[in-house]
C-alpha positions in Angstrom: 0.0 0.0 0.0 2.9 2.4 0.6 4.9 4.0 -2.3 8.2 2.4 -3.1 10.1 5.5 -2.2 8.8 5.1 1.4 9.0 1.3 1.8 12.6 1.4 0.6 13.4 3.6 3.6 11.5 1.4 6.1 13.7 -1.1 7.9 11.3 -4.0 7.6 13.9 -6.4 9.0 13.3 -4.7 12.3 9.5 -4.6 12.0 8.0 -5.5 15.4 4.5 -5.6 16.7 3.8 -3.6 19.9 1.2 -4.3 22.6 -1.9 -2.2 23.2 -4.9 -0.8 21.5 -5.7 2.9 20.8 -9.3 2.5 19.7 -12.1 3.9 21.8 -13.5 1.2 24.1 -17.0 1.7 22.8 -15.8 1.1 19.2 -13.7 -2.1 19.7 -16.6 -4.2 18.5 -16.1 -2.7 15.0 -12.5 -1.5 14.9 -9.4 -3.7 15.5 -6.0 -2.1 15.5 -2.3 -3.1 15.5 0.8 -1.0 16.0 4.2 -1.8 14.6 7.5 -0.2 15.0 9.8 0.0 11.9 12.7 2.5 11.8 12.8 4.9 8.9 16.3 6.2 8.0 17.4 4.9 11.4 14.8 7.1 13.2 11.9 5.8 15.4 8.8 5.3 13.3 5.5 3.4 13.5 3.0 1.7 11.2 -0.5 1.8 12.5 -3.1 -0.6 11.0 -6.8 -0.4 11.7 -9.2 -3.1 10.4 -12.8 -1.9 10.2 -15.5 -4.6 11.0 -18.9 -3.1 10.3 -21.6 -3.2 7.6 -21.4 0.5 6.8 -18.7 3.1 6.6 -17.5 5.4 9.4 -17.8 8.9 8.0 -15.5 10.2 10.8 -12.8 7.7 10.3 -10.2 10.3 9.4 -10.9 12.1 12.7 -10.8 8.9 14.7 -7.5 7.9 13.1 -6.0 11.3 14.0 -7.1 10.8 17.6 -5.6 7.3 17.7 -2.3 8.6 16.4 -2.3 11.4 19.0 -2.6 8.6 21.6 0.3 6.8 20.0 2.4 10.0 20.3 1.2 10.5 23.9 2.4 7.0 24.8 5.7 7.6 23.0 6.3 10.8 24.9 5.5 9.1 28.2 8.2 6.5 27.4 10.6 9.1 26.0 10.1 12.2 28.2 13.1 14.0 26.8 12.0 13.7 23.2 11.8 17.0 21.3 10.4 15.6 18.1 7.7 13.1 17.3 8.1 9.8 15.4 6.4 9.3 12.1 3.2 7.2 12.3 2.0 5.8 9.0 -1.7 5.1 9.2 -3.5 2.4 7.2 -7.2 1.5 7.3 -8.3 -1.9 5.9 -11.9 -1.8 4.8 -13.5 -5.2 3.9 -17.3 -4.7 3.6 -19.2 -5.4 0.4 -19.7 -1.7 -0.5 -16.7 0.3 -1.6 -15.5 3.1 0.6 -16.8 6.6 -0.2 -16.1 8.6 3.0 -13.3 11.2 3.4 -9.8 9.9 4.1 -8.5 13.4 5.0 -9.5 15.4 8.1 -9.7 18.6 6.0 -12.6 17.1 4.1 -14.5 16.7 7.3 -14.5 20.4 8.2 -17.9 22.1 7.6 -16.6 24.7 5.1 -17.3 25.4 1.5 -14.4 24.7 -0.9 -13.5 28.3 -1.4 -13.2 29.0 2.4 -11.3 25.8 3.0 -8.8 26.8 0.3 -8.4 30.2 1.8 -7.8 28.9 5.3 -5.9 25.8 4.2 -2.6 26.7 5.8 -4.3 27.1 9.2 -6.4 24.0 9.1 -5.3 20.4 10.2 -4.3 18.1 7.4 -4.2 14.4 8.0 -4.8 11.6 5.5 -4.8 7.9 6.0 -4.0 5.2 3.6 -7.0 3.0 2.6 -6.9 -0.6 1.5 -10.4 -1.0 0.2 -10.8 -4.7 -0.3 -14.2 -4.1 -1.8 -12.4 -2.7 -4.8 -9.7 -5.5 -5.0 -10.5 -8.5 -7.1 -9.0 -11.9 -6.4 -6.7 -11.7 -9.3 -5.2 -8.4 -8.0 -5.0 -10.0 -4.5 -3.0 -13.0 -5.9 -0.6 -10.5 -7.6 0.3 -8.8 -4.3 3.8 -9.6 -3.0 2.4 -11.2 0.3 3.1 -14.2 2.4 0.4 -16.9 2.1 -0.8 -16.1 5.6 -1.2 -12.4 4.8 -2.9 -13.1 1.4 -5.3 -15.6 3.0 -6.1 -13.1 5.8 -7.1 -10.4 3.4 -9.1 -12.9 1.3 -11.1 -14.0 4.3 -11.7 -10.5 5.3 -13.1 -9.9 1.8 -15.2 -13.0 1.3 -15.8 -15.0 4.5 -18.5 -13.1 6.4 -21.9 -14.6 6.0 -20.8 -16.6 3.0 -22.4 -20.0 2.6 -20.2 -20.9 -0.3 -16.9 -20.2 1.4 -15.8 -23.8 1.1 -16.1 -23.7 -2.7 -14.4 -20.4 -3.0 -11.5 -21.5 -0.8 -10.8 -24.5 -3.1 -9.3 -22.0 -5.6 -6.8 -21.1 -2.9 -5.9 -24.7 -1.8 -2.2 -24.1 -2.7 -2.0 -21.1 -0.3 -3.6 -23.1 2.5 -1.2 -26.0 2.0 1.8 -23.6 2.0 0.6 -22.1 5.3 0.5 -25.5 6.9 4.0 -26.3 5.7 5.6 -23.1 6.9 7.2 -22.7 10.3 4.5 -22.1 12.9 2.0 -22.9 10.2 -0.5 -24.9 12.3 -1.0 -21.9 14.6 -1.6 -19.6 11.7 -3.9 -22.2 10.1 -6.0 -22.5 13.3 -6.3 -18.7 13.5 -7.8 -18.7 9.9 -10.1 -21.6 10.8 -11.3 -19.7 13.8 -12.2 -16.7 11.7 -14.0 -18.9 9.1 -16.0 -20.7 11.7 -16.9 -17.5 13.5 -18.1 -15.4 10.6 -18.9 -17.9 7.8 -22.1 -19.8 7.2 -20.9 -22.8 5.2 -22.3 -26.2 6.1 -19.9 -28.0 8.5 -19.6 -31.0 6.2 -18.4 -28.9 3.2 -15.7 -27.3 5.3 -14.7 -30.6 6.8 -14.3 -32.1 3.3 -12.3 -29.1 2.1 -9.7 -29.3 4.9 -9.5 -33.1 4.8 -8.1 -32.6 1.3 -5.1 -30.9 2.9 -4.2 -34.0 5.0 -4.8 -35.4 8.4 -3.1 -32.5 10.3 -5.4 -29.9 8.6 -8.5 -32.1 9.2 -7.6 -32.6 12.9 -7.1 -28.8 13.3 -10.5 -28.1 11.7 -12.4 -30.7 13.8 -10.7 -29.5 17.0 -11.3 -25.8 16.3 -14.9 -26.3 15.3 -15.6 -28.3 18.5 -13.9 -25.8 20.7 -16.0 -23.0 19.2 -19.2 -25.0 19.5 -18.4 -25.7 23.2 -17.7 -22.0 23.8 -20.9 -21.1 22.1 -22.8 -23.5 24.4 -21.1 -22.1 27.5 -21.8 -18.6 26.4 -25.5 -19.5 25.7 -25.8 -21.0 29.2 -24.2 -17.9 30.8 -26.5 -15.5 28.9 -29.5 -17.6 30.0 -28.4 -17.4 33.6 -27.8 -13.6 33.4 -31.2 -13.0 31.8 -33.0 -15.1 34.5 -31.2 -13.3 37.3 -32.1 -9.9 35.8 -35.7 -11.0 35.7 -35.5 -12.0 39.3 -34.4 -8.5 40.3 -37.4 -7.0 38.5 -39.8 -9.6 39.9 -38.8 -8.9 43.5 -39.1 -5.1 43.0 -42.5 -5.6 41.3 -43.8 -7.9 44.1 -42.9 -5.1 46.6 -44.8 -2.5 44.6 -41.6 -0.5 43.7 -41.8 1.4 40.5 -38.9 0.7 38.1 -38.1 3.5 35.7 -37.1 2.8 32.1 -33.6 3.8 32.9 -33.3 1.5 35.9 -35.0 -1.4 33.9 -32.5 -0.9 31.1 -29.5 -0.9 33.5 -30.7 -4.1 35.1 -31.5 -6.0 31.9 -28.3 -4.8 30.2 -26.1 -5.9 33.1 -23.9 -8.9 32.1 -22.2 -9.3 35.5 -23.9 -12.3 37.2 -22.4 -11.5 40.6 -23.7 -7.9 40.4 -27.2 -9.2 39.5 -27.1 -11.6 42.5 -26.2 -8.7 44.7 -29.1 -6.7 43.3 -31.5 -9.6 44.0 -30.6 -9.5 47.7 -30.8 -5.7 47.9 -34.2 -5.7 46.1 -35.8 -7.2 49.2 -34.9 -4.2 51.4 -34.5 -1.1 49.1 -37.2 1.6 49.0 -36.6 2.5 45.4 -35.1 0.9 42.3 -32.4 3.6 42.2 -31.2 2.5 45.7 -29.8 -0.6 44.0 -27.2 1.5 42.3 -26.2 3.7 45.2 
């Protein structure tokens, strides 16, 4: 995604993933981010990758990316308190929904100004543009042509085609060589399981078709698929049981309050029914026997 003149200056032999996320907590269900360090011309620099997981676009993405980069700089300065210059942060957004991206990629285009005024004030206004890898515009032939490892290519392919796809098994047969190469690489089984987990989590292919596909790759791949599928099904059953217990306990809180003639406002009802902490709900059940108002539960 970067121009050759820039990638030639990045020391990719020293590329290293860093810990932490800079995304707003309320948006983590739809944005996943990764921060890498990779020196540029022997200077500190970072590459920041954000993958967007939602059915529509985020019209304020340019602003959000700028805010996340500010957080990266804040962390850098806390670790390097004597720094007098900031490291470059190269931002990349990966968009993989079915519709092509059409929102601004530059903060300047978010400002509520007509074009003439924006041009007149340009030198005083913030400028920030992020790189966009819009997988909706990348066909499979172009994806095959990218100079990527099989793991990276398969990751982008799955981001592009896997979600809600009942024909994912048929489509992956065209990529059987990449899947096989992943398995044969060092650490390949761990990468393979990560891909299987994503396929099982977001795809809708019949289990038998996926089983047949991965069985073609040999016993190791077949075992990895069967194990991964069973683990996810088990986790799903456990999550379902937990959700059922939480819902029942929330209903118990409301039942006790109702039996005592205590009015429960819509706000209080929402707080109770939306609580996912079973221990907290059990506490509220006990308190509901003695409180004089629903709001006393939260005091």
